C-alpha positions in Angstrom: -128.9 -263.0 169.5 -128.9 -258.8 170.8 -131.2 -256.4 168.0 -128.0 -254.9 167.5 -126.0 -257.2 166.5 -128.5 -258.3 163.9 -128.9 -255.0 162.2 -125.1 -255.4 162.8 -125.8 -258.7 160.0 -128.2 -258.0 158.0 -125.8 -254.9 156.7 -122.7 -257.0 156.3 -122.1 -256.6 152.6 -120.2 -260.3 151.2 -118.7 -260.6 147.5 -117.9 -264.4 146.2 -115.1 -264.5 143.1 -113.5 -267.5 141.2 -110.0 -266.1 140.7 -108.5 -267.9 138.0 -105.2 -269.5 137.5 -102.6 -270.7 135.2 -99.4 -272.4 134.8 -97.1 -270.2 132.6 -93.2 -270.6 131.8 -92.6 -267.5 135.1 -94.2 -270.0 137.2 -98.4 -269.4 138.6 -100.0 -266.5 136.3 -103.7 -265.4 137.8 -106.3 -263.2 135.4 -107.5 -259.5 138.2 -109.4 -257.5 136.4 -109.2 -253.4 136.3 -111.5 -251.7 138.2 -114.3 -249.4 136.1 -115.6 -246.4 136.4 -114.0 -243.1 136.2 -112.7 -243.3 140.5 -110.5 -246.0 138.9 -109.7 -244.8 135.5 -105.9 -243.6 136.1 -104.5 -246.1 138.8 -103.0 -249.3 138.6 -102.3 -250.1 141.8 -105.0 -251.1 144.2 -107.7 -250.9 141.5 -106.6 -254.3 140.4 -109.5 -257.4 142.1 -110.5 -261.0 141.3 -113.7 -261.1 139.2 -116.2 -261.0 141.8 -119.8 -259.9 143.2 -122.6 -258.7 145.8 -124.6 -261.3 147.0 -127.7 -262.4 149.2 -127.4 -263.8 152.3 -129.6 -266.6 151.4 -127.8 -266.8 148.3 -125.1 -270.0 148.6 -121.3 -267.8 148.0 -120.4 -271.0 145.4 -123.5 -270.0 143.1 -122.6 -266.2 143.6 -119.0 -266.1 142.1 -120.5 -268.4 139.4 -123.0 -266.5 138.5 -120.6 -263.3 139.4 -118.3 -264.6 137.0 -120.3 -264.5 134.3 -121.7 -261.3 134.7 -118.6 -258.9 135.0 -116.8 -260.7 132.2 -119.7 -262.6 129.8 -118.4 -266.0 129.7 -119.4 -269.0 131.6 -116.8 -269.7 134.6 -115.1 -272.3 133.4 -115.4 -275.7 134.6 -112.8 -277.6 136.6 -111.8 -277.9 140.7 -112.6 -275.4 142.4 -109.9 -274.7 145.3 -111.3 -272.5 147.8 -108.8 -269.7 149.1 -111.0 -268.2 152.0 -112.4 -265.2 152.7 -110.4 -261.8 153.4 -112.2 -258.8 154.9 -111.4 -255.9 153.0 -111.2 -251.9 154.4 -114.4 -251.1 153.5 -115.5 -253.6 155.9 -117.2 -256.0 153.1 -116.3 -260.0 153.2 -115.2 -261.9 150.6 -114.6 -264.8 149.4 -112.9 -267.3 146.4 -111.9 -269.8 145.0 -109.5 -270.7 142.8 -109.8 -272.4 138.9 -107.4 -273.8 137.1 -107.9 -272.7 133.5 -107.2 -270.2 130.4 -109.0 -267.4 128.9 -108.4 -265.3 126.4 -108.7 -261.4 127.8 -110.4 -259.7 124.5 -113.3 -263.0 125.0 -114.5 -261.3 127.4 -117.8 -258.7 127.2 -117.9 -256.9 130.5 -121.2 -256.0 132.2 -121.9 -252.5 133.4 -123.4 -250.0 136.0 -124.7 -246.9 136.1 -123.9 -243.7 138.4 -124.2 -239.7 138.5 -121.4 -238.8 136.4 -119.2 -236.3 137.0 -121.1 -236.1 140.7 -124.5 -233.4 141.6 -124.7 -233.1 137.2 -128.0 -234.6 137.4 -126.8 -236.7 134.5 -125.6 -240.5 134.3 -123.7 -242.5 133.0 -122.5 -246.4 131.7 -119.4 -247.7 133.4 -118.0 -251.4 132.5 -118.0 -253.0 136.0 -114.4 -254.7 134.8 -112.9 -251.9 131.7 -110.1 -254.8 131.3 -108.7 -257.8 132.4 -105.2 -259.5 132.0 -102.9 -262.5 133.8 -99.8 -261.3 136.1 -96.9 -263.6 138.0 -97.8 -263.0 141.3 -95.2 -261.1 142.4 -97.1 -258.6 139.4 -100.4 -259.1 140.8 -99.8 -258.3 143.8 -98.5 -255.0 143.1 -101.9 -253.6 141.9 -104.2 -256.4 144.0 -106.9 -255.2 146.3 -104.7 -254.9 148.8 -107.0 -257.0 151.4 -106.9 -259.7 147.8 -103.2 -260.1 148.4 -103.9 -263.1 150.5 -105.5 -264.8 147.5 -102.6 -265.2 146.3 -100.7 -266.2 149.1 -102.2 -269.0 149.6 -103.3 -270.2 146.1 -99.0 -269.9 146.0 -99.2 -272.5 149.0 -101.6 -274.8 147.2 -99.6 -275.3 144.0 -96.8 -276.1 144.4 
């Protein structure tokens, strides 16, 4: 393997997550999180995501997905059959791997993890923000309107798997 290829491999950012789904009166519903922080505060379309997070190459993606679910939502990941939904590459280059798990969850029960960043920019001050500022259940059609564009493929794959 060339040195250039090895460097590229080391820089590859990877995330793993769990997409909860349930069967509602109107069909499948999925639980998505609205990305926290000031950049997404006034956005809806493209600002919702599968609860997920980055992991190191030596950590198995499945373990990372379960760990990140708990970090992002403050709740243990649900038990149940994990349906692999594969990978997508987001526009920024991050490779995202997701599993779907059928489970119910009350969005009011979450306690989101937080992150710190300089805010306002170049102010020298830091502020703390929730990783996800809210979570909601969406029917698949509405979810496709608000989810990060590349992640819509996970919704399609879930729909193919669940009649």
